C-alpha positions in Angstrom: 0.0 0.0 0.0 1.4 3.4 -0.9 2.3 5.5 2.1 0.4 8.7 2.4 2.6 11.7 2.6 2.3 14.7 4.9 4.1 17.7 3.5 4.6 21.3 4.8 6.9 24.1 3.7 8.5 26.7 5.7 10.0 29.8 4.1 13.7 30.9 4.2 14.3 34.6 3.9 17.2 36.8 2.9 18.1 40.0 4.6 15.5 41.9 2.6 12.8 39.5 3.7 12.5 38.0 0.2 11.8 34.3 0.1 14.8 32.5 -1.5 13.9 28.9 -0.5 11.5 26.7 1.3 12.3 23.9 3.7 10.1 20.9 2.8 9.1 18.9 5.8 7.9 15.4 5.0 6.2 12.8 7.2 4.7 9.5 6.3 1.3 8.5 7.7 2.8 6.0 10.2 5.1 8.7 11.6 2.1 11.0 12.0 0.4 8.4 14.0 3.5 7.8 16.2 3.8 4.2 14.9 7.2 2.6 14.3 8.4 1.3 11.0 8.4 4.3 8.7 12.2 3.7 8.1 14.6 5.3 5.7 13.4 3.2 2.8 9.9 4.4 3.3 11.2 8.0 3.6 13.1 7.6 0.3 10.1 6.2 -1.4 8.0 9.1 -0.1 10.5 11.6 -1.6 10.5 9.8 -4.9 6.7 9.5 -5.0 6.4 13.2 -4.1 8.6 14.4 -6.9 6.9 12.1 -9.3 3.4 13.2 -8.2 4.1 16.9 -7.8 6.3 19.6 -9.4 8.7 20.8 -6.9 8.5 24.2 -8.6 4.8 24.3 -7.7 5.5 23.6 -4.1 8.4 26.1 -3.8 7.3 28.8 -6.2 10.4 28.3 -8.4 12.7 28.8 -5.4 15.1 26.3 -3.9 13.9 23.3 -1.8 15.8 22.4 1.4 15.2 18.7 2.2 16.2 16.8 5.3 18.3 13.7 4.7 18.8 10.9 7.2 22.1 9.0 7.3 20.8 6.3 4.9 19.4 8.9 2.5 22.9 10.5 2.3 24.5 7.1 1.6 21.7 6.1 -0.9 20.3 9.3 -2.3 17.0 9.1 -4.2 16.8 10.3 -7.8 15.7 13.9 -7.3 16.8 17.0 -9.2 20.0 18.3 -7.6 19.7 21.7 -9.3 16.6 22.7 -7.2 17.5 21.1 -3.9 19.7 21.6 -0.9 20.4 18.5 1.2 20.1 19.2 4.9 22.3 16.9 7.0 20.3 16.3 10.2 21.9 17.2 13.5 21.8 13.6 14.9 24.0 12.2 12.1 27.5 11.4 13.3 30.2 12.7 11.0 32.1 9.4 10.7 34.2 8.4 7.6 31.2 6.7 5.9 29.0 9.8 6.2 31.8 12.1 5.1 32.3 10.0 2.0 28.5 10.1 1.4 28.5 13.9 1.6 31.4 14.1 -0.8 29.4 11.8 -3.2 26.2 13.9 -3.2 28.2 17.1 -3.5 29.9 15.7 -6.6 26.4 14.9 -7.9 25.7 18.7 -7.8 23.8 19.0 -4.5 24.4 21.9 -2.1 24.9 20.8 1.5 23.4 22.4 4.6 24.3 21.3 8.1 21.1 21.4 10.2 20.9 22.6 13.9 24.7 22.8 13.9 26.8 22.9 17.0 30.6 23.2 16.5 32.9 20.3 17.4 36.3 19.2 16.2 34.6 16.1 14.7 32.6 18.3 12.4 35.5 20.2 10.8 35.7 18.0 7.7 31.9 18.4 7.1 32.3 22.1 7.4 34.8 22.1 4.5 32.2 20.4 2.4 29.1 22.4 3.5 27.7 25.4 1.7 25.3 26.5 4.5 25.2 26.1 8.2 21.9 26.4 10.1 22.1 27.6 13.7 19.2 27.3 16.1 19.3 30.7 17.7 17.1 29.6 20.6 19.7 26.9 21.5 22.3 29.5 22.5 22.5 32.6 24.7 24.1 35.6 23.0 27.7 34.9 24.2 27.3 31.2 23.1 26.0 32.3 19.6 28.9 34.7 19.2 31.4 31.8 20.1 29.7 29.6 17.4 30.1 32.3 14.8 33.8 32.8 15.7 34.4 29.1 15.3 32.8 29.1 11.9 34.6 32.2 10.6 37.5 30.3 8.9 35.1 28.5 6.6 33.4 29.8 3.5 29.8 29.3 4.6 26.4 30.9 4.3 25.0 31.4 7.8 21.2 30.6 8.3 19.5 31.6 11.6 16.8 29.1 12.5 13.9 29.6 14.9 13.9 33.3 14.6 10.7 34.0 16.6 10.7 37.8 16.8 11.6 40.8 14.7 14.1 41.9 17.4 15.9 38.5 17.0 15.9 39.0 13.2 17.6 42.3 13.5 20.1 41.0 16.0 21.0 38.0 13.7 21.4 40.4 10.8 23.8 42.5 12.8 25.8 39.3 13.6 26.3 38.5 9.9 23.6 35.9 9.2 22.3 36.2 5.6 19.4 33.7 5.7 16.6 33.4 8.2 13.9 30.9 9.1 11.2 31.1 11.8 7.8 32.4 12.6 8.8 36.0 13.2 7.1 37.3 10.1 3.7 36.1 11.3 3.9 38.0 14.5 3.5 41.8 15.1 6.6 43.9 15.5 7.1 45.6 18.8 5.8 49.1 18.0 3.3 49.6 20.8 2.9 53.1 22.1 2.8 54.6 18.6 -0.3 55.6 16.6 -1.3 53.7 13.5 0.1 55.2 10.3 -2.6 56.9 8.2 -2.6 54.2 5.5 -3.1 51.4 8.1 -5.8 53.4 9.9 -7.6 53.8 6.6 -7.4 50.1 5.9 -8.6 49.3 9.4 -11.6 51.7 9.0 -12.5 50.1 5.6 -12.3 46.6 7.1 -14.6 47.7 9.9 -17.2 48.9 7.4 -17.1 45.9 5.1 -17.1 43.4 7.9 -20.2 44.8 9.5 -22.9 42.2 9.0 -25.6 44.9 9.2 -24.4 46.8 6.2 -26.6 46.7 3.1 -25.1 46.2 -0.4 -25.4 49.9 -1.2 -23.5 50.8 1.9 -20.7 48.3 0.9 -20.6 50.0 -2.5 -20.4 53.4 -0.9 -17.6 52.3 1.5 -15.5 51.1 -1.5 -16.3 54.1 -3.6 -14.0 56.3 -1.5 -11.0 54.2 -2.8 -11.1 54.0 -6.6 -7.8 52.3 -6.8 -9.1 49.5 -4.6 -12.2 49.1 -6.7 -10.0 49.0 -9.8 -7.9 46.2 -8.3 -11.0 44.3 -7.2 -12.4 44.4 -10.8 -9.0 43.4 -12.2 -9.0 40.4 -9.8 -12.6 39.4 -10.5 -12.0 39.6 -14.3 -8.7 37.6 -14.1 -8.5 34.0 -15.4 -9.0 32.6 -11.9 -12.4 34.2 -11.5 -13.9 35.0 -14.9 -17.1 33.3 -15.7 -17.7 34.2 -19.3 -18.6 37.9 -19.1 -16.8 41.1 -18.0 -17.7 42.5 -14.6 -17.6 46.3 -14.5 -19.0 47.3 -11.2 -18.9 46.4 -7.5 -22.6 45.5 -7.7 -21.7 43.0 -10.5 -18.9 41.6 -8.4 -21.3 41.0 -5.5 -23.8 39.3 -7.8 -21.0 37.0 -9.2 -19.2 36.3 -5.9 -21.9 36.8 -3.3 -21.4 39.3 -0.5 -19.3 37.1 1.8 -16.8 36.2 -0.8 -16.6 39.8 -2.0 -15.8 40.9 1.6 -13.1 38.3 1.7 -11.3 39.4 -1.4 -11.7 43.1 -0.6 -10.0 42.3 2.7 -7.2 40.5 0.8 -6.7 43.5 -1.5 -6.8 46.0 1.4 -4.2 44.1 3.4 -2.0 43.7 0.3 -1.9 47.5 0.0 0.1 47.7 3.2 3.4 48.1 1.4 5.6 47.8 4.5 4.9 44.1 4.7 6.7 41.4 2.7 4.7 39.5 0.2 5.2 36.2 2.1 3.0 37.4 4.8 0.2 37.9 2.3 0.9 34.6 0.7 0.7 32.9 4.1 -2.6 34.6 4.9 -4.2 33.5 1.7 -2.9 29.9 2.1 -4.2 29.8 5.6 -7.6 31.2 4.5 -7.9 28.8 1.5 -6.9 25.8 3.7 -9.5 26.7 6.3 -12.0 27.0 3.5 -11.0 23.7 1.9 -11.2 21.8 5.2 -14.7 23.3 5.8 -15.8 22.3 2.3 -14.7 18.7 2.8 -16.4 18.6 6.1 -19.7 19.6 4.4 -20.0 23.1 5.8 -22.3 25.4 3.9 -20.8 28.9 4.6 -17.1 28.1 3.8 -16.5 31.8 3.1 -16.6 32.4 6.9 -13.8 29.8 7.4 -11.7 31.6 4.8 -12.1 34.9 6.7 -11.1 33.2 10.0 -7.9 32.0 8.4 -7.1 35.3 6.8 -7.8 37.4 9.9 -5.8 35.1 12.1 -2.7 36.9 10.9 -4.1 40.4 11.0 -2.0 41.4 14.1 1.2 41.0 11.9 -0.2 43.3 9.3 -1.0 46.1 11.8 1.7 45.4 14.4 -0.8 45.4 17.2 -2.0 42.6 19.6 -4.6 40.4 17.9 -7.3 41.0 20.4 -7.0 44.8 20.1 -7.4 44.6 16.3 -10.3 42.1 16.4 -12.1 44.3 18.9 -12.1 47.1 16.3 -13.9 44.9 13.8 -17.6 44.1 14.0 -17.1 40.4 13.8 -19.6 37.8 15.0 -18.9 36.3 18.5 -18.1 32.9 17.0 -15.7 34.3 14.5 -14.0 36.4 17.2 -13.6 33.4 19.6 -12.5 31.1 16.7 -9.6 33.5 15.8 -8.6 34.5 19.3 -9.3 31.3 21.4 -9.7 28.6 18.7 -13.2 27.9 19.9 -15.9 26.1 18.0 -15.8 24.4 14.6 -14.1 27.3 12.9 -11.5 27.4 15.7 -10.8 23.7 15.3 -10.3 24.2 11.6 -7.9 27.1 12.2 -5.9 25.1 14.8 -5.6 22.2 12.3 -4.5 24.6 9.6 -1.8 26.3 11.7 -0.5 23.0 13.1 -0.2 21.6 9.5 1.6 24.7 8.1 4.1 24.5 11.0 4.5 20.7 10.5 3.4 20.1 14.1 1.8 16.8 13.1 1.2 15.7 16.6 -0.9 18.7 17.4 -3.5 17.7 14.8 -6.5 15.9 16.2 -6.6 13.2 13.5 -9.5 11.2 14.9 -11.8 14.3 14.8 -10.8 14.9 11.2 -11.5 11.3 10.3 -14.9 11.7 11.8 -15.4 14.6 9.4 -14.3 12.7 6.2 -10.7 14.0 6.2 -7.7 11.7 6.3 -4.0 12.3 5.7 -4.4 12.3 1.9 -7.3 14.7 2.0 -5.5 17.2 4.3 -2.3 17.1 2.2 -4.3 17.7 -1.0 -6.1 20.7 0.6 -2.8 22.1 1.7 -1.2 21.8 -1.8 -4.3 23.2 -3.4 -4.2 26.2 -1.1 -0.5 26.8 -2.0 -1.4 26.7 -5.7 -4.4 29.0 -5.3 -2.3 31.6 -3.4 0.5 31.4 -5.9 -1.9 31.8 -8.8 -3.5 34.8 -7.3 -0.3 36.5 -6.4 1.2 35.8 -9.8 -1.3 38.2 -11.5 0.6 41.0 -9.9 -1.6 43.7 -11.5 -4.2 43.5 -8.7 -1.7 44.0 -5.8 
């Protein structure tokens, strides 16, 4: 029986917060259920099946894929494209003579080598001469300890990647230390700018979101709220008339867009466009918000929910604190959301909260945090959840590729 694959991706940023790669995190079904027997052979087959079934370019958006290799995978590499992959040598692999020869072999094949969760030791010096990238878990060291690690790595020609960067302050600190690549959840969290007023552009966006999210607003009032921002209306109509939405006829008005999409879907996409207008935020934040929204929507649809648009909004707004650099509760309290939407986003309550929790756990590859038995009771297994995730990535990529609506 073919093993079902769980797959998540986590972005790797450069110093300008541009995504230059994604780490692909794989897990077979038996691993996800904490059962023994997945093994290196199964992992290898999973990788081969993945690259046969999927285009790695679709998963990574034409960037580079970082892929974890076990000892046996280093010694017996699967037939995957070396030009688009970086091999991550896992931290628990001992750098004995056999492994060093294996690293030399895969490097000669054209693979780039990254040493994952690296801690300097004399035994690792030969591996350092072969590596291209060293990943340091910045949470594993205090500041003096991190400085010592960097001093020990200085003689080698390496690209330094800071892992588990959880705050913008840590991102800036690592930049100052000389790291050039960064990985972690800092982008999905607000920056520490409390005590300052919202800039005018963000205040305008927040006011607009407050108007369109009001469930008591009539269609005419929604039209009037959008009419004060002609550029937003233009972008909305460009989006609605793009290949991803067009349904045979040109839509030339907000009223026509409401008729085509329905009011809830229109509110969702106006929210996407308004947040995308916040130019101080990297595109990956918008990408992640759309993926999260689409995954929540996809799970809800598979569960048989009728108002899947509400699930999309829950996923989208779960990152709104990072867009406005304010605490999540403070931003949500300024929006006229229903109580169940509010508690789903803030406290993960109810069915929408369960779907949001599942989505966040999956995107972070926290497989053990997913309540699999509840999903199974709602017609969702490992294969279905993986498919929903990949469809969400594709939907977000397709939307952001249009460019002209942003």
